N, C-alpha and C positions, 0 to 999 in steps of 0.2 A: 488380333483374333487368331485362334488356333483351332484347326479342325482335324479330326482323326477318323478314318474309316467311315466316311459319309456314304450311306447306302440309300439307293432309291428302290423302294419295295412297294408292291401293290398290297396295301394293308386293308383296304375296305372290304375286299372279298373275304379276306381272312377273318375280319371282325364280324362280318355277317355270319360266317361259318361258326365262330365261337358263340355267337348269340343263340344259334340254333342248338348247339351241343350242350351248353351249360345252362343250368337252371338254378334258381335261388339267388341270394345276395351274398357276396364274398367281401372280405375286408382285409386291408393291409395297413400296418402302422410301422413307420421307420423313425429312427432317432437321428438327430444331428446335434450331438452334445457339444456344449461349450468347452473350450480349453482354458483352464485357469493357470495363472502363474507362468505364462508363456514367455520365455526369454527371447531376446533378439536372435534371429536366425530362422532356419527352416522349421516348419511345423507340418503336422499331418492331421487332417480332419476325417474321421471315418464316417461313411454313410452306412449305418448299421440297421439290420433288420430286427425289429422287435416281434412282429407277427405278420406272416403272409400265409394264410391257410388255403392256398390254391396255387397251382402252377400258373406261370405267366408267360405270355407271348411278347409283350412289349411293356416298357415302363420308361418314364422320363422324370428328370429332376431339374428344377431351376433354383439356384441358390445365390443369394446376394448379401454382401456385407458393405458397411460404410466406415471402414477403419482406415484413416490416413496412415500411411507407412506399411500397409499390408498389400502384398501382391500375390495373386493366384498364379502359381507356376505350372501346375500339371495335375493330371488325375492318374493315379498309379495303384498297383496292388489289387487288381481286379479279382473277384471271386472266380474260382475255376469253372463254375457252372455258367458264368457270364463273362466269357473271355474278352480280352481287350479289343480284338479285331472286330467284335460285333457292336462296339459302342461308337456313337458319334459324340464328340466333345467339342464344345465351342466356349472359349474364354474371351470375354470382352470386359475390360476395366474391372469392376467390382463384382461381376456376375459370371457364373459358370453354368452352362446348360449341358446336361447329359441325357442321351437318348439311346435306349437299347431295344432291339427288336430281333425276332427270329422268325423265319418261315418254316422252321423245322419243328422238332418236338419242344413243347413248352418246358420251362425250367422251374426248379424249386430251390428255395433257400431257407435254411432253418433259422429259428429265432436265435438271436445273439450273434449271428454271422454278419460279415461286412461285405457289402457290394464292392466298394472301392474306397480309396483314400484321396482326399483333395490335398495336394501339396502346395504350400504357400510360404512366402518369406515374410517375416514379421519384424517390424521395427516401430513400435508405438509407445513412446515414453510416458504418455498420459494414462495408459491402462494396460494391465497385463493380461486381460481376458480377451479371448477371441470369440466373438458372438456373431450371429448372422441375423440381419434385420428382416429377412424374408426367406422362406424356403417352401417350395411346393412340389408335389408329386402329381403326375397325371397319367391317365391311360387314354389311348385314342378313342374317339367316339364309338359307342356301340358295345364296349366291354361291359358285361353284366356284374361288375363289382366296383366298389369305391375305394379310393386310396386316400389316407390322411397322414399327416406328418406330426410327430411328437418332437417338438424342439426341446431338447433337454437342458434348458437354461437353468443354472443354479446361482446366477449372480444378476444384479439389476442390469437392465439394458443400458447400453452406452448412451450418453447424452447426444442430442442431435448436433452434428458438426456443421458449423457455419463458416464460410470463407469470405474474406474481404475482397471486393472487386474494385472499389474506388471509382465506380461508374459515374457518380454524381459530384462528389466533393471529397474533402478530407474529413468530414464530420462523422465521427464514430456513431453518433446517435441518429443518423439519417438511414432509415431502412433501405433506401435505394442503393446504398453502398455495399449491401450484403447479398450473396447469391441466393439466399432463401427469402429475401424481402422482409427480414425482421431483425431487430437489434438484439444482440446476444443477451441471454439471461444466465443465471447461475447454473442452469442445467445444460448449457450449450458448450461444447468444445469449439474453440475458435482457431482459425488458421489464417495467418498473414503471409501471403506469398510474396516473392520478390518482384515478379513481373506485373506490377499493377500501375495504372496511369497516375494515381495520386496516393501518396503515403497517408495512412490513417493518423488522425490526431484526436485526443480526448480533451474536451474543454466544456465548461459549464455544467458539470455533473459528475457522478461516479459511475464508471463503467464496470461491469462485472462479467466474469466468464466462469465456465467450468474449468477445463484446461485451456491453455493458450500456447500456440506454437507460432514462432516467428521463423520463417524459412531463411536459410542462408541468403544474404543479399536483401532481405526484407527489413522493414523498419516500422516502429510504432513510437509515437511522441505523445507524452502527457504534458499538456500546457498548464500554466499557473492556476487556472480556474478548474482544472480537471483532476480526477483521481481514478485509480484502477484497483480493483480487488480480484485476485484469481483464487477460485475455490478448489481447483485441481492443480495438476502439474503445469508449471510454466517452463516450456522448453524454448530457449532463446539461442538460435544459431545465426541471428542477424544483428540488429541494433535496437536497443530499447533505451529511449532518451526521456528524461524528466527535465523540464525547463522551469525557470523562475523569472521574475521581473524585478524592476528597480523599487517596487513598493513593498517588498518583503514577502510576496506570495509565491508559492511554488506548486508544481504538480506533486502528486503523492501516489505511492504504491504500497499495497499490503498484500502479502501472499499468505494464503491459508492452506496451501499445498506445497509440495517440493518445488525447487527451482533448479533447472539443469540447463545444459547447452554449452556451446563453445563460442557464443557470440559476444557482443559488447554491451555492457551496462554503463550508461553515462548519466550523470546528474550535473546540470549546469547551475551553479550558484552565482547569481548576478549581484555584484557589489556596488552599492551606491557611493558616489563621490561628490554628491551635490550639497551635502551639509556644509554650511559656510562659516562655522565658528571654530577657529583655532585648531590646536593639535588634537583635541578630543574628538573632532569630527572625522568621519570616515573610517573609524575603527570598527571591526566586526569580529564577534566571537564565532568561530567556525568549527565544525566537526565534520567527519568524513563518513558518507554512507557506504564506502568501500574500504577494504583493508589496505594498509601500507601506502597511503597517499604520501608522495614525496614532496618535500619543500622545494625541490628543484623544478617542480611544475609551476611554481609561483615566484620566480626569481625577481619579479618587479613588485614584490610586496614586502613591507616591513613586517617582522614577525616577532611576537612576544609570547612567552609562556608564563604561567602563573606559578609562583613559589609560595606555598602555604607557610613553610617555616619562617620566611622573611616577610610574609604579608604584603608582597608587592610583585610587580611584573619584572620578568627577566628579558632583556632585549637581546635579540640575535641579529647579527648583520655580517656581511662579508667585509673583507679588509678594505675594499674600495668599490666604486660604482660598477666595476667590471667583474667583480668576484661575488658570486652568490653566497648566501648563508650556507655554512656546512650542512650537508644533507641531514634532515630529520624526517621522521615518519609519523603520520597521523592515522589513527585507526582506533577501533573499539570505542571506549568512553572518553578518550582523550579529546582535548580542544585547544585551539590556539586563538590568539587575538592578532588579526592582520589588518593592514591598511595599504591600499594601493599607492605606490610611489609613481605619480604621473610623469615624473621626469626620467624614469628609468628607460623608457623607450628611446631616449636619445643615445643610449649606449648599447643596448641589446634588444633582441626581439621580445616584446612584452606579452604577458598573459592578457592584460587588459581587464575590463570590468567583469568578465565572466571567468570564474574558477571552474574548470572542468574536472570533475571526479570521474575517472574512467577506469574500468576494470573488467574482468571476466565474470564478476559476480557482485551483486549488492549484499549488504548485510541484511539478512532476513530473520524472521522470528523463530527459527528452528532451534536456536541455542541462546542461553542467557548471556548477558554481558555483566561483568563485575569490575569494580575499580576500588582500590583501597583509598580511603580518605583519612588524612592525618589531622592530628590536633597537636600543635606545638605551642606550649605555654611561652608567653613573652613576645608573640607576634603582633601585639597591639590589638586594635579594633578588629582586625581581620584574622585573628586567631581562629583556626578551625575552618576557614573558608577555602573550599576546593573547587577548581574549575573542571566541569564535566562536559561531555558532548553527547548529543543525540546521535546514535549510530545508525538510525534507520532512514530509509527514503520516504518517511511519512512523519507526522507529528506524534508527540507523546502526551498522553493525559496524565499529569502528575498525580491526580487523585487515585489512579490505578497502581501507583508505585507501592511496593511493599518496603516501607522505610525501616532502616536499621534503628534500633532503640536509641543509639547514641547520636542521632541526627535530628536537627530541626527540620520539620517537614515543610520546607518552603523553597521556592525557586526564584532566581534573579538572573536576568540576562539584559545586556546592553542593547538599546535601540538606537542605532546610529542616526536615524532620522529625527527622532524627538530629543536626542541627547539626554535621555533618562533611562533608568532601569525599569523594565517590565517585571512585575512581581506576581507570584502565585502563592497562595496558602489556603488550606481548608476548603478547596473547591472554588475559590474566588481568584479570578485572574485568567490569563491566557494559557493555552496549551503551548508546548515547546515545539517550534517548527523543525522540519528536517534541516540538517546541516547546521544546527544552532548549538553554540556552546552556552553554558549557564553555570552559575555558582550555586553550591549547596553549602550548608553550615554544619560542621561536625562538632559535637560536644566532647568527644573523645575519639580515639582511633576507631574507625568504623569501616563498613563496606557498603558502597552504593551498587545496587543490582537492578537490572532490567531483565524481565523474563520474556518479553515480546508481547505479553498481554496488554501492555500499555499503549499499543499502536492505534492511532486514530487518523482520520483524514482531515479533521478540522485544523485550520491553520493558525498562525500566530495571533491573529486579531479576533479570535473567537472568545467572547467574554461571557461569563457569569449567568448563563441562561438557567432558569429553574431554581434559583437560590432565593429563599424568602428573607425578608427583613434586611435587605441590603441597600446601602446608600453609596453611590459613587459621585464624588465631587471632582470637578476639573477646574484648575487654575490656568489662565491663559494670559499671554503678553509677549511682546517682542517677536511674535510669529511662532512661539513654542507653547506647549501645554504640558501639564503634569496632573496626576490623579491621586486621590486619597480614597481609601475604602473603609467603610464602617459596616460591620456585620453583627447584628444582634443574634446571639447564639446561646441557648440555655446551658450549653456545656462549657462555656467560656468562664475563665476566672478573671479576677481584677488585675492579674499580672500578665506576663508574657506566656502564652500557651504555645508550646513547640509544635503542636499539630494544627493550630488555627491561625497563628499570627505570623506576620512578616515584618522584618525591620525595614526602616527607610534608609536607602543609600542615597546620599546627596549627590547630585550631578556635579562633576567638576567644571561644567560650563556655566560661567557666571551669568550669562544672558538668559538662562532658563529659569522660569518660575518654579518654585518648589512648595508643595502643599503636603501636609502630613498631620497626624494626630500624635499626642503624647500621653504617656502615663508614667509619672515619676520622671526618671531621666531617660526613659526609652522612647525612641522615635519609631512610629509605626507607619509603614506603607499600607498594610492591611491590619485592621484592629478589630478583633472579635471581642465583643463585650456582652455583659449579662446584667440587666437591671439598671444600668446607668441612665440618668435623664439629661446629663450635661457632659460634654467631652471637650477638652481643650483642642483647638485647631490652630496649627502653626502655618505661617507663610514666610518664605524668604527668597531672596534673589540677590545676585551680585550686581544687578543693574537697577537703577532708579527708574520709575515711570508709572504708567497707568496699567492696572491689572484687573482681571475679572474672575470671580468665582461663580460657578453655576452647578446645578444638579445635572449630571450626565445620565444617570440611570438610577431608578429606585424600584424596589418591590415591597409591597405591603407596608409602606410607611406613609404616615400623614402628619402634618403639622410640625415640620422640622424648621427651626428658626436659627438663622445665622446672626450672631451678635459680633459687631465690630467694637471691641472694648476701647480702642484708641479714640474712636469717633463717637461712641455712645449710640450707634445706629443698630437697628435690627431689621431683618427682612425674612419673609417666608421663602427659603431658598428652593423649595420645591416648585414654586411658581414664578420666582423673580431671580434674575441674576444680579450679582452685586459687584459694582465697579468702584475701585478705590485707587488712591495715589500711595505709592510706596517709595520710601527712601532707603537706599542700600544701607545696611547696618542697623535698621530698626529692630526692635525686639520681635523675635519670630512669633511668640505666643500672643498674638494680637486678637485672635478670634475664639469664639466658643460656639459649639453646637448644642442646641436645646431640643429635646425630643419629647413628644407626647407619650402617653402610655403605649408600650410595645407589647403586642401579643406574641409570645414566643412558644 
C-alpha cells in the first residue's frame, strides 16, 4: 500500500455550501484509454478530461485491472491546477485509488487535458494491450452534479484469468481446484503457480484455455487419457509434461497460439517389452516431438535407420557393450526403429522403458515440416518406401495431409504389441500417434510435407468412424489378431488406387495370423472396390492351429457371406464367426467374400 498527502478535511460543511451556491445539473466525462502494443517495461496511463463544464472542489477515481505481470508503480505528472501535494493516492495490488480535494478556490480543467498519469510495469506475454476491468469517478455526497467515465477501449476485453489452487485434488476438471470455482474455457487465461499443494494433471478429456502461463517452478501434466489445446499464448517457465502408457496411448497437446518461455517441455514415450515372440518383438518406430534428440539419451537401445536405396534396415551399434552408438540426432520428420536392450543395465545406467524427450520447446504447428522421399529403382519390393516421423506432441490425421502427386496416399506403422502393421488409406484406419514413425511409399522422388493443420487429439486406436459401406474382418489365433478392410467406394477402380488403397505388409512373426484381400497379384490391407459382388480373401500364418475369422465392424452392409473354398462351407459373417483348422503352408487364397447389392 502506498499513501501520499493524506488530508483530513471537513467536507460536509463545504458540500452544503456548494449545494446552496450552485443550481442546475452539471456533468463531467473522463477517458481512461487502453494502451495497445505495450512492450515489456514501464508504461503510463493518462487520466484525461473529455468534458468538465464546471469548477470542482473534489473528485476521486478508483481504477482496477486484472492483468498478470502488470504492477502499478506510482501516479505522476499531475496537472498544474491539481498539484501533487493535494492528492491522496492509495495503491493496493491491482487497484489504485486517487482522491483530490481543496478547501480553497475550485479548479477548472480543459477538455483534452490530463489530470495525471498512472505509471506501471508491464510484462504480460499473452496480450499486448493494457485494459482496465473497472474504473469509476465519484463526488462526495451533496454535490449537485454527476460524474461519468468513458472507458476508451478499442480492443476486446481480456479473457477472465483463472488460477490453479490444487485445493481439492490433481484433477484439472474439478471446479474446486480453481480460484474462481470454474473449469477454464477457451475465453479464460490460465495461471499455474509454483507454490500449490497439488500439481495439476489432465486426464479423461480435453482441457482448453485462452492463454496459459506456467510459473517458474510450476508444473502441468497431461496423462495418457488427456489432451490440452491452448487458444492463446502458452508461456512455460516451469515444466510441461506429456505422459504415455504401455498400451500405446499418450497425452496430447495442440497450440493454436504462440509458445514461449524458458521452461522445460517433456514427452515421455513408454516402450513395451512384453511382446514375447522372437527378435521382431519389442521394436518401435519412434520420432521426436522436440528438435535434436540425441541417441546418447537412449544408450541402452538398439537403433536402426531405414535405407530406401537398399530397401532394408541399417543397424547402428557401439563397438562393445560399454560403448554407445556414435551420436546421432532425431528431429523434424525423421524416425528410427529402436528396441530396449534389457541387459544393458548390467554395464551402464539404463534409460529403461521410458524414453524422455526433453527440450526447451516442443515442435508446434507454426511452421511446416518437409522431408525429401526418394525412389531408387532396384530396391525390390520396398522400392520407394521411406520412413517418416510424426514431429508433433499430438496425433496426425492422414486424411488432412496434402500429398505429393508422386506418392501413394497410405500410411504403415509397426505395432509392437500385435506384431502387425497398422495401415491407413482413404480415410480408413488409425491416425498417427505422437512420437510414431511410419512408412510412406513414393512412386518417384517426392516431398512429404506437414503444415500443422493435420494435428488432432485422437490417438492410435481411433478407427473408421463415419465411413459408409465399410467392412472390417479380424482373424485371430495364438493370442494375436490381424485385420482386413473392404471399402465400397464409387470412385474406386478395379486396380490399385493410390489415394484409396493400401498394400499388405506381411508380418515377419510366424505366429501371427494374416488376413488380406487380393486383386491379381496385389495384396491389400485396405481394398477400396466398386461394383464387385465377390472378392478373394486370403489367410496365412507360419504356425498351424485353430483360427477364427469374424466381423469386427461394418457400416451400411447386409448379407455378407464368407465362403471356405477348401471345406465347401459358408456362413453369414456379419452374424456368425467362423472357426477353422489351418496347416502352415496351405494355399492362402482359401476364402471368398460374397456381397449383396451395395448402395454406393
